[in-house]
Structure formats: structure tokens, C-alpha cells
Phi, psi and omega in degrees: 000315178300319179296320180297317179296318178298321180297319179296319178298316180297316180296321178297319179296317179297319180298316179297321179296316179297319179298319179297319180295321180296316179296319179296327184289316185256354183067328180070008179211198188246019193231143167245127180233185180294342183269351177218170180213177184232130182206162176059235181265009180289145177219163166242149188232137179297157188303321178276006180058037178267324183231154182223144178236136178177195177277141176219159175256138180268114177056230180267008180289156175264001181275155180240148181222154171272128182208172175245137178219161174292127174274320185274326187247074177215148174273217181294328181256128180303139178270100184284134180243345180202143180229133179279295187266064184301320187263349185228082181288166171247157186250341178228100185292340180281338177267337178279159182210140174251122186209168176267123181227121177051044176081004179240152170272123189231139174255122178255135180279192184300331180268010180063030174261139180290127179242352175203144180207156175288342174055046176268136177297129184301134180233170178299135181086011183296339178293344182251016181294147177223149174249128186234136173265123185262167183287351174266003179091006181270129173264118184243141175253123185238146170262125188299337178282345179214069191273358180289309180256135178289148174275345176201147176209147182293334178300334178278353183226062182295155176254274180244359186232137174249113184269155176302134180093342181276147173284143166242106201236162170240122182274114183286338180284320181261352184057040179233144178258147168295150182236141160261123181239135182295158168291157178292323175200175179293343179259358187217108181280008176301161184299123180267195187277344190249139182220161179227132184213165179260131179236085183300326182298331178255003178054055180200163166261148179222148167260136179231151172253129177058029175075000185223317186279110179281129180235356172199144173212163184279343194083184186292098179045043177304122180282042182303321187272357181280131180215187187280004183241326187247138179257115177260136183231136179246130179229149176215143176213190185291340183262327187201163168237140183203156172251148167225160174217155179205157179272139174295329179249115184300342181283348178272117183255127184217155175208152172259140186221128168273101188286160176305329182288351183090000175272136168276122185239142166255119182248142177236149181272124176259109184295329182294328181252353183057042182223156171274132182248132177284104183279328185202142179211142175219135353300158187294324178242149185294331180292347177276353178283130184293134173064021185302320184265009177071188182293134176060022174254146179244148182253133174231125183291333178244155180122177184295319182235139179295318181246142177221148174279147174299155176302133183091001179237161178217158181302140177296323177227108182298321182294318178293320179300318180293338177268012181065026172259099187262004187298332179290341177069204187234158177229159179295141176295325178237120180294142177260089178284142186275150177120191183295325182271018182298135175303133184297116182269162173213189184235133172270128181267123177228158174241126185237154180302315176215147179291141181293158180284184173065035173262165170231149188257134175239156181271114176226145185275342183208166177296326179296318179294322179297318180296313182297321180298317180290322182297324183271355180259112185299331183272351182284127179257337182194162176213163175214140181237110182225128177052049179061021178243125182259110178260134185233139177243123178249001175252188178292145180268121181241160172064042179269123176232114187288141176214090185290341182274310187239009188285169177266139186276134171219163187236121184253129182286133181205158178298134181299331180291340182263003176267123183305321183287346184255356182288131185232150171247120182279156174117160182291328184301316182298315181298318182296317181297315181299317182295320185289328183264353183302316180297318180297320179298319181297315179296315180299321179297319179297318179299316182295323178298317180297315180297316182297319179298318179296320179297320180294317178297321179294320182296324181294332183267351184291134175231162177241179176306134183086012177060038176277131179274132176268101181275152169274159180299322181293325176303315184283331173299316181292319183294328183260009184053053179059042176056049184265336185255089185278128179270331182169188180191165179196202184295329182279338180152187181256152183241136182232147177279140181216160177233121181279175183299331180273013177074005177283143181268135182227166172247125184251120180257122174270112184281148176242151173060036176275121187266344184289154169283173184302318184296313180292322179299314179299321180296314180294318180295322178300321178295316179298323183295337180278350183275115182231126178202148183297337181253023175233139178292132183280131174274126183258331183188187184204170171222127176229080185235109183058232180275358182271118178236116183227152177236143182243121183242163168299144179276135180255106188295336181263013173067209184260161174302323178305317185292340180262324184290318194255013178284148182277334183294150183273345183282154177056040177286136178296127178290164179297320179301318179294319180297319181295319178292328176294318178299315181292315181296320178298319178299317180296320177297319180289325176301317180298316180294320186282324194236341189243358172278162178300317173242136179299132179245120173267122186294312176080354184209050178284125179194164184303330179296334183258014172247106185262158185236127179278192185298334181258015181062026172284127184285142178222122181286129181251165174068016176290142180085351184285335179302323180289330181291326182265003176091188187277357180278072184283338193301321181295322181292324190276000185232036184265355181280129181261141171083018179219158163287142189284184181249016186276134170285155186296336184292341177297328185260338184276347181089001177290163179297134179269123182239188177299339181293341174293321175295323179299317178301310181299320179298318178300320178295325178293323180301318177302319182288330174297324181289307188274338182074014178227165172299151182300332176250132182240123181263127179268175183295332180273015174073009175276162185236140175246127181258113189301315178303326176289319181297322185277345188302311182298320181297316182291313185292324185264007178066036181284197181287094186295330181286348175292342179275349188287151173311122184298338180290345180271354177052040176064017179273088181197160176282121179301318181297317181291319179297316178297320181297316181293321179296318178296315178300319181299314180293323176295331183283336185251025177300145180296319178279126184302317184292341181278345180285153175292163166268162181293331177292324175294319176302314180302314182294322179295315181292332176283347181088007182274350183219134178282156178234129180276170177292126184277155167286146179279124182304147180301323180297326178291320177297323180295321179298326181296337181272345185284000000 
């Protein structure tokens, strides 16, 4: 019996010891103080369990870093938002330790040497300092004697991520801006080549390469990032200027990221897929990022690899290149040593979108003199001769993007032995072989020309279901004069004016980011081609040749609704009667897509740019069905409009199922713009913003002067009943709850006068805008 009691006591002691070890391992709270430290797999977690701090490994690297990541919003790989020791990793996380020392949070490496610290000047009470991870992702260091304000916080020292609620600031005392800086690679969080910063003196945000070369900016406080979900706020005082942003709905999780690719991205968490979605990115395409492919590397938006070395060059680091880290660029396969024994050089001819920077101009009378000058100059790497001007590059060539159709010609120096066209085999055998097969090659070439000609003639006559013509790429190049007359562009691609062989005028859209193979693309296009309605733009044909995917539409001589609504000139203003018919016709087109096609089609991108006008100003919805062609990554397409609050329904960002009601929301936003003749958001000279749906709410709800909302260019010449009807329909269309929105068939009936419309409730999101 005595033994049994002793055993129980022993087991109780062991249980208590195990419990103590467990608490010590996880801390059970969000704080590091002088009495505890963090090492190995130990972490601290914010009270709401949103963020976690501890040691992590970057990609496939074996190095460890102290960082903060989303605990709740991460897929299989933790989403890192902040890194302490970016430049000084540790190799054994169990020997390293993060602790509070003399009022500072300090990271000690395996040898117990400090490699990172908050570097706060020691103050009274520093022995009681604590570091706390908060639910907004901010790591704060507090002195217990003054615990209201932190003595240090990670929000003041961002790495590559800007979190909601954090300031992004410019310090007027030090004349320095906070920076978001990219990781060096996915395996290395050290400071990379790309940065994002605030420049208040020029009233803009900018992306820079290597801290100096600007390759993208917003323009003067461009409200590019303002949308119907996030509230951006700008504040300035004697010490600093800064932006903050926050979601109107706390369930929407978002972050800004300076990606390894050099793109500034806004990412949102989609709960339905448990993934981060790129909601917005600038520059829009990776090939627009400066120096992405490094020295002597070229960027191609389509193809197997984004970056390629020029002919005669090879990656400086094959291993980095294979990991898609192209920053090291390329080097010549054969070095060109200067002097008498110099490897015989020659020139590689390339065509680039734009000539690289950092050239100097010399006076030469001819292209031959320019070539000879570069050939005899050991430091010359390339030259270009345009309009009797000889441009020479003696440094590394950066930012090369090939464009064989419309590019500018330049000549890059390289060993003649490394040029495919210059490789020779000496000896009689080679000559004999060439002579013997020359005749066969000539005959074979003639046969291939005949076959190719027949195929082209056949291709021109080929049609698909719905009488779609299958054009060749060269046919459309010829029709558009090599894509020289651009009508416009957007997320799906650019549109060019063209004239076919029968003299009919068409609009040719060059699609971007099409992931389907030719067979699937043809199938989807065939489905679009069968859709015919008076309020939908007719598809006439297509091209599916290699990576080139193009669509051919009827040409709309009066352009887009956008081009008429938002012009500053007073001439040719759309009358109210025309606007009302545009609203009704657009509704009819959407009803057809939603309810009368064999398969329901959600447009996904309703906006004035996609409502085209024929010769009689009859509206025709464009770009329907294209969302399916480019896949489910709609977010990049849907956020290409600059200077406006967007047309996106909240479900695009919340992860809810996207239905036809998303189109209804976008249509409602367009109705407001039809009334006022301006973008829904209006920026004043003092940089404040007015949101028209909020401005109009009181007038509509209280039965005020409805014509006061009308485009001033119309001089109040409009039907009061029709303006009120459209405003009511617009508010019903943008309700926060999806089920509360009208259907497009209900909209059609209301605008036709066949159905009454009651006074709508003002959406909560509109009320929130009124407070901003």
C-alpha cells in the first residue's frame, strides 16, 4: 500500500514535470521576457493565433532565420512577413537563442555572439523589457515602466512585406523612406535588387532596381490601389508622411509584397482555396521589370523559359538559373581577351523592344564605321547605328527584351566561334558533303514551299462551327499592318485595328496569358463563336498558331463607352436618351449571357471599356467568355483600371463562390458613371477623394433634387423618372449581400418599365465610404 502511494506521488511528479516542459517549450503566450528565451522549434504566437514568431528555413536552404509568419493564413509553406537576421543566418537553431538582453531583443548565434539586435538605447527599467507579437503581425519591444508606446517595433523596420495597419512612411527628419526590399532568391531572404518606396516630394510610389534605377511609379498619388474593399489613408505632419491601409471587412486578409520577381504585388487570402491570390501587380508583366534576366539575358513573356542567354552566352551560375534566379545574368562562352591574341570577335544581331540604357554616342558617318570602331575597342560590348547616330555600350547589357517583329536592331560583340551561323568545319570532306546534298536540299525546299502554300490557302478557307474563320498569324499581321494601329488594351490583351482582304474593318485582340493548348483553345473559341445577340460584339475568327492566340471581332466605329463618358471636351456629349438606351442594351446583353446561352457565362469584367458602341451608338458587350480562356486567375485582369474605384464585387476577394451577381455588381457601378459622366471616385487638388455612390445616397433616399446628380454637361436635360430609376437599380445592384442584388433579367424589366422598383437600402460599404 505504501509502495502504491509512493508510486502515485512519483507519477504525479513526472506528470507535473512533463507539463512544465510543455509550457516551457511553447511558452503558452505571446511574449519573450528576461525570464525566458526562444530557441530550436520554440515559437511565440499572437493572442488571436494569427501570427507566429520563431526560427524558419528559407526554401531549400539549410540556413535558419528569425521571422514572423501567418499562423492562420498559410498553405503548406509558411507565409513569411518579416525577417530579423536577413544577412546573417544561423546554421543550428538549437544552439542559437533569441532573448532580451539589457532592454534589447538580441539574437545570439551558435557561438553565443550577437548577430542581430533591436539596438535600442538602454533606458531605466530595461531589466523589465518584454517583446510581444501582436495580432496585426507587429513585434513590439516594450519597457514595463512605459508600456503604452513601444520603444521598438518591427512595423518601423519592414523587410519585403507591408501589412494592413502598418505605416509606410517617409521620415522628414532623416529624409529617408521606409523600403520594401525583395528577397535575393526564394532560398535567401537577404536584401535583393528590387525595392519599393514612398517619394512625397514627387507625390508617388516607385519601384527601383539596385536602389537607383526607377522602373515603375504610380504617378502623382495615383489612387491605383483604392478599391471597394480596402481603405487607404495618407497622413502628413512635421515629422513624417505616411500611408496606411485597412480592410472595411476584417475577414478580408491582404498584404503588399515586393516579390523576388521585382513585381510589387497585393495578395489576398482566399479561404475557399487556402491560397494567396495575386490581386494586383505592377509592373503588369515580369518582362517589364528592370534587369530581371541579368546581364546579357533576354526576357520573353511566352516560351519555355522566361529568361534566356543571348547566343554565345551562358548562365553565370547554372544552379541559380535552374532555380529561376536570373539576377546573376549571363557571361560569354568564350572570353574576349584584348590584344594581338584576342579571340576573333564578331557581332550577334538582335532586335529589342527598347535599347538598353548607359550608352554613349559617337559621331560616325556610316554603320560600317560604327561597327569597326566597336570591333577595335576592347571595352565595347555592343553598338547600334540609328539615324546617323552611333551608340556604343561598354558595360553589361541589362533589360533586354527581344521583339523580332518591331524591335530596334543592335549588335552584341561575341566570339565568332560561338555564333551558330559562323561555325565552320575545315577540310575537303565538308565541301564535298555540302556539294553532294545541295541539290537534294534545293528539291526538298521547293517541295516544302509548295506544301506550305497549299496549307496557307487551305487555312484561309478553313471555318469552324458558327462560321469562324481560322486565320494564320501572318494574315493578321498583314491585316493590321504589323499591329501598328492600337485601339486599346486591358488585362486580356491589346486590340488593333485591321482591314481584311474583303476590305471589311475588324478589331484584332492579341490575348495574353492563355494557358490552353490549341485543341482546347479552339473548342472554347468555337463556343464563344456560337453566341449571337444584338448587344454582344460578334466574333468573326481566331488564330491559334504556336504561342500566338488572337481573336477577330467586328469593328465598332464609335469606340467604347469609356471614351465618351470621361472625355473633358464638351462636344459630342452622350445625351440622356442615348445613355438610358446604353444601360438597357447592356442589360439585355448580360441577360443573354446569364440566362439564355446553353451554358451560363459570367463575364467577370464589366466596365465602360468593355461596352462598345456601333455606328448608331447601340451598345455591345465585348470580351465575354475570355475569362475562361485565360483560366481562373482573374484578379490580374480585373484590376487594370488606373485612377478609379474598381468594379469588383466583394466575393472576388473574400473567397466566396463567384456567380452572375458579380456581373450585376459591376453593372451597377457602371450605371452610376452613366449618370454622373465621371469615374465613381473623383480626386480633388488637395488629394482627397469623393465616392459618387456615397455622395448620391442622401439625394436618392430623401427624394432630393435627383437631377443635381446628373452630368453637368447635359444641363439637366433628362427624365427625372428615368434618372431616379437608374439610381435605384444601381444601389440594388451593389448590395453587400449577394442574394439581395437584382438579377439582370429584373434589371431589364425595370428599365423597360415592366417592373416597379422600390427604394433600396444603402449598402454598408457605401456608408463606410461616406466616413472616409
